[in-house]
N, C-alpha and C positions, 0 to 999 in steps of 0.2 A: 530419279530414275529408277525403275525396278531393274534388277539383274535379271538377266537369262536364266533358267534353270539350267545347271550342270548337264550337259549331254551325257547319259551312262555309259560307259564303256560296254562295247558288244563282248559276252559271255560264249567264249569257244568251249566245245566238248572237251577238248585235252590239247594244251596250248604248249610246247616243248617251255622248258623252265630250266634255266642254267643254276648253277649253284652260285649261294650269297657270296661266296670266297672267290670267284672268278677263276676259279682251277682251269675249266675249258681252256679260256685263251692263253692259261701260262701253257698249255701243253701245245696249243695250236701256234704259239710263238716260238715257241721250242723247235717245233718243225718246221718252221720259216725261217729261224736262225740257224739252224744246221743244215738247210735245203733238203732236207729229208719231206719233199711237197709231193712224192709219188706215191704210189701202192707200197705198202709195206713198210717197215721201219719200225723205231723202237715203239712208237706209240700203238702201233699195231700188236705188238710183243706185249707191251704191259697191260694193254686192254683185254686181252686173250686171256692173260695170268689172273687179272681183277676179275674176270667171267667164271674162271676155274675154280677161284676160292670162293665165288659167291655158291656156286650150284654144289660144289662138293661133289661126294663118290667119285672121287677118281677121276673126273670127266674131263677132257681134251676138247678144246676150242677152237674152230676155224672160223676167223672174223671175217666176213663175205660183203659185199656190195649191197644187198637187199634181203630179205628174210624170202622172199620169192625163189633166189639163187638157192637159200638153205634148203628149201623144200626138195628143189631139182636135185641138187648134188645128195641130198640124203636117198630120194629115190633111185638114182643114178647107182648109188652102192649099195643098194638093195638088189639089184640087177634087172631093175624094173627096163623092158625094152619093146618092141614092137609086137603087137599082139597080146601082150600082157594084158593084165586086169588089176587095178587097185581100188581097194575100198576105204572111201572118202567119205567125211561127215560133210553130209548137204547143207546142214545151216552153218555157213562159214563166207570167208569173202573169197572172191575168186583165186588168189595165191594159194590156196591149198589144194586146187584142184587143176588148173592151167598147166602146173608143170608135170602132171600125168601125160597131156598130150604134147608136149614137149618131145618127151619120149616115145611117141607114136603107141601110147597105152591108152586102153581104155577106163575112166573113173567109173565107179560103181558107188551110187550116192547111198550112206546110211541114214534114215531120218532118225530124229533126237527122240530123247526121254523126257519127262515133263518137269522131272526136280531140278536138270540142271540145264537144260535145252541143247546137252549136247549128244553125241553118238550114244544110240540105243545098244548097250550090250546083247539083248536078246534079239534085236533085227539085224545084228553084226553075225550072230552065228547064224542066223537062218540063211543070211546071204552066203556066207561061206558054202555053207552045205549046199546050195542051190547053184553057185557059182562052178563048184566041184561036177554037179551034176549035168549042167547046161558044156559046160567048156571041156570038162575031163582032167581040169588041173587048177591048182589052187589059186588063188588071187597072190601076187607078188609082196603086196605090202598093206598095211592099216594106217590110214590117219586119222586119229583124233584131234579136235579141237578144242582150244580153252576159249569157247564163245565169252568176250568181254571179260575176259579174265576167270573167269568161272572152271575151278577143276571139273574135269570128267572122271566119271567113273571108273578109275584108271586101275583098281584092282580085279574088277570083272573084264574088263577089255584086254587087258595083260593076260589074264588066267584064260582068256580064249585063243589069245594070239599063240599062247606057248601049247594048246593043247593041239593045235593045228598045224605048228611048227610057222609061224607067217611073222615076218620083220614088223615093228611098230615104228613109225615115223611121225612125233609127236609134234604137232604143230602149235606151239606155244607162245607164237608169236605176240598174241593179245595176253597170255599168261605170266609174262616175266615178273618173276617173284611169288607168285602163287603157289601153293604147297597142297600137297594129297598126306595125309599122316605126317605132317612135318618136312616131307621132301620136296625138294623144289621140282615143278614141272618141267618137262623136258629132259628128265634125268630116268626115268623109266623104260623108254624103250631103248630098241638098237640107236636110234639117233633123235635127235631134238633140235627143234627149230625155234631160233629167238628172232624178233624183229625191232629194230633201233630207230623204226619212222619216225619223222617230226613230231607225230601223234602220240606216241607208245609212251610206256611207265618212263624210260628213259630214251634219250635221242643220240643218234649220233648224226643228225640231219638226214641220211638215208644209209640203211644200212640193215645186217641182219648175220648170224651166226649159225653154225652147225654144231652141234654137242655131239662126241662119241666118247666111247670109254675104251676103244681098242686103238693102243699106240700105232698099229699095223695100218688099220683103216684110217687113221687120223692123217697118216702121211700120204696114203693115197688120194683121199680127199684135197688135201692140199695140192697134189700133183695136178688133179681136175681143175681144180678153181683157179690155176697160174698156167692153162694153157697147155699141161702135160707135153711140157720139154724135158729133153733126154740130155744127160749129161755129156756133150759136146761140147766144144769149142765155139761151133755156130749152132742154128736153131734146128733141132730134128725131133717130129712129131711122129711117133708111131700110136696114139690115140688120140681123139678129139677131146680137147679140154676148152675150157671157158674162162673168160677174164673176169672171174668173180670177187676177187682180194679187193677187201676194205682199204681204202687211202689212210695215209698216216695223219693226215689232217683232220678226217672225221674221227678217226681213232682216239685222237688228242679229245675231239670234245666228249667222246666216250668215257675216257679215264677219268675226266671231271666230274659226269654223270654220276658214274658209279660212288663217287663221296656223298652222293645223296637220295641214293635209290631207296634204302629203308624210309627215309622221310617223304617221299613220294607216294610210296605204299602206303606207308599210315596216313597220308593226306585223302588219298583216294578211300581208303576205309572210313573214315573219319564223315566223308560228304554223302556216302552209303548210308551210315548210321542215319545222319541227318535228315536224308528222303525217308528213309523209313519211318520214323519218329514224325516228321511233319505232313507225310501224306496217309499216316496209317486210318485217320479219321475222314477223308474223302471218299466220299461214295464212287464206285466206278474205275477206281484207280488203285492199282495195284504194283508194289516195288518187287522185282523180282530179286532174291536174297537166298543164299547159298543154303542147303540144307543143313539142319542143324543136330547131324549126327556125330558131329567133332571133329571128321575128316578133313573136312574142307575149309580151306585157308584163301578164299579167292582174292586176288589184288583190288578186284571192283575197277578194271581200267576204265569201262564206261558203265554207269549206273544205268539200268533200264528199267521200265515200267509197263503196263498193258492198260488199256481201255477196255472196259465193258463195251460190247458192240451196241449196248442201249444208250450208252451215255451221248448227249447232247453238247456239241461245241460250238461257240459264236461261229458264224459265217459256214458252216458243214453244207449247207445247201451248195455253197459255191465251189466246193472241194471240186478237184481236176477239171476245172472250167476252162484252163488254157494249160497250154504247153509249156512245161519249165524252159525258160531260156539257159540257164547257167546250171550248172553242177551243183548238187546239195552234198559240201563236204567231200575229203577226199581230192583228187587231183582238178581242185576248182577251175573250172574253164577249158579242160581238156576233155571234150566231149564229143559225141557226135548227135546231132539234133534231132529229136523224136520227131514222129510226123502226127503223132496221136499222144494227148494227153493222159490215157489209159491204158491199161494191158489188162491181158486175162488173168492176174495174178497181182495185187496190189495191197497196201493198207487199207484199211475201211475209211469211208469219207471222215469219222472224227480224229482218225488219228492226223490223216493229211490236213485237216483244218485247225489242229491243235498245232502242228509244226508250223502252217503259216502265222497263227498267233503267236507263236514264240518268237519266230523271226522278225516279226514287225516290232516284238519287243527287247530286239538285239539279243535273241538266246539263241546260240546254234543249237537245234535239236534234231534228230535224225532216224530215220525209220530203222527197223533192225534188219539185218543184212538178208535178203532175198535167196530164200533155199536156192543150191545150184540146180535142184532138180526141176525146178519151175525154169531156170535163165532157158530163153530160145536155145543157145548156143550148145546148149547139153539136152536137146531135145529128144535124141535118140539114144544117150546114155541109160543103162540098165540103173533103176533104183527101187529100194526096198522103203517103202513108205508106211507110217503110221497116221500121216495128219498133223504132227504135232507143229513141225518146223513151220508148214503152212500157216497153222491157224496162229501160230504166235506171232509169225510175220504181218498177218492183218491186224494185229490190235497193239503190236510193240513199239515201242519209241526209246532212243537212247538220251539221256539227258547229261549235262556237263558234269565232269569230275576232277579234271585236271588242278594240278599244283595252282595255277590261278585262281582259281575257283574260290571264293571266300565264303565265310559262313554266311555274309549278307548277301552273296550273288544268290546262293540256295534259298533262302527264305524269298529273295525275289522272285527266282522262279517258280516255287511253289504257290506263291500268291499269284503271280500270272496264270497258272495252271487252274486254279480255283476261282479267278476270275473270268477264265476263258469257258467255263461250264454255264450250261444253260439251265436257268432253273433250278 
């Protein structure tokens, strides 16, 4: 009797990976044994100290419930409020821009440069000058993003920010452990944002952190993150605060994860190198890599490729023929059902066809982020564009890179891509 072929496990983009020593469970167990199962506690304090040591630069850390909360509090600390404008990278996830709206302000979207796919410094300065001319005042903050872990042109962005005296809130949610000129991302600006969502470089299940270097500001952010309670024997609130602090249990996971963060980063870099080597001679496929000028040290949270528009993929003629019934990546299942299979700005048919082929082969692949200035919810927001992010969105795709992705998996992914190409 023939044995059934072993079903290949599904390969995910970046699946949470616990330490081999099981230290996450050790810290979680300590939280239960000591009954510290609420927000705050020894694990939160310990996790913040671990992060401060990792980031260096005499930084202070506030551990929070999400990276989105960190963006929100960073902007709040910059004084952002109703009627203000914030300059935000367009090529990003919505968590970079939505908190601007939480505060009643307006995001002004800045397109990308071709080298890193991150905020274009030239467009940034053009936008600052124009917004001053149009509104009569400076934007309140600048939010660059480390797209898929790739460092932004932080030296140029910081020089412009200093020139116009505008604070920078670095969204390094995808760039934990990435460096520019040897310095950890998130430590250059007035504030830095980290994320520990389940698919990030390290995880706390869900969580984030805000980085600052000013002790007084750190204390103020702590107050805002814990509902801004005054020092009375009863609850007295003189400012609106938020319930944003990290739980002691989640922080326990983070403490264990900090023992393997460097291993995770090294693994992602190794996977990136394999993609670069194995796809180097495949016509029509290009692996997105960091500039070779020496300053950039990406964690390669996700590895990205682009497809030449002329490349033909199996099943391409059927792309977008039916409405997707479930979410692709992210919070799968938590979606609003689309009425149409297409929008006015979407990946090319060959990109969607390759995604479908990969999905059928048990590989999670995903289009790159749709630029925020092309999102319907931001149709009326000012945007300074050069076409780069929209062009990349049409041809780009993210490939698995997490700690569970083996060398064999990478070879299988590459062979799947090769076999999907027609001709």
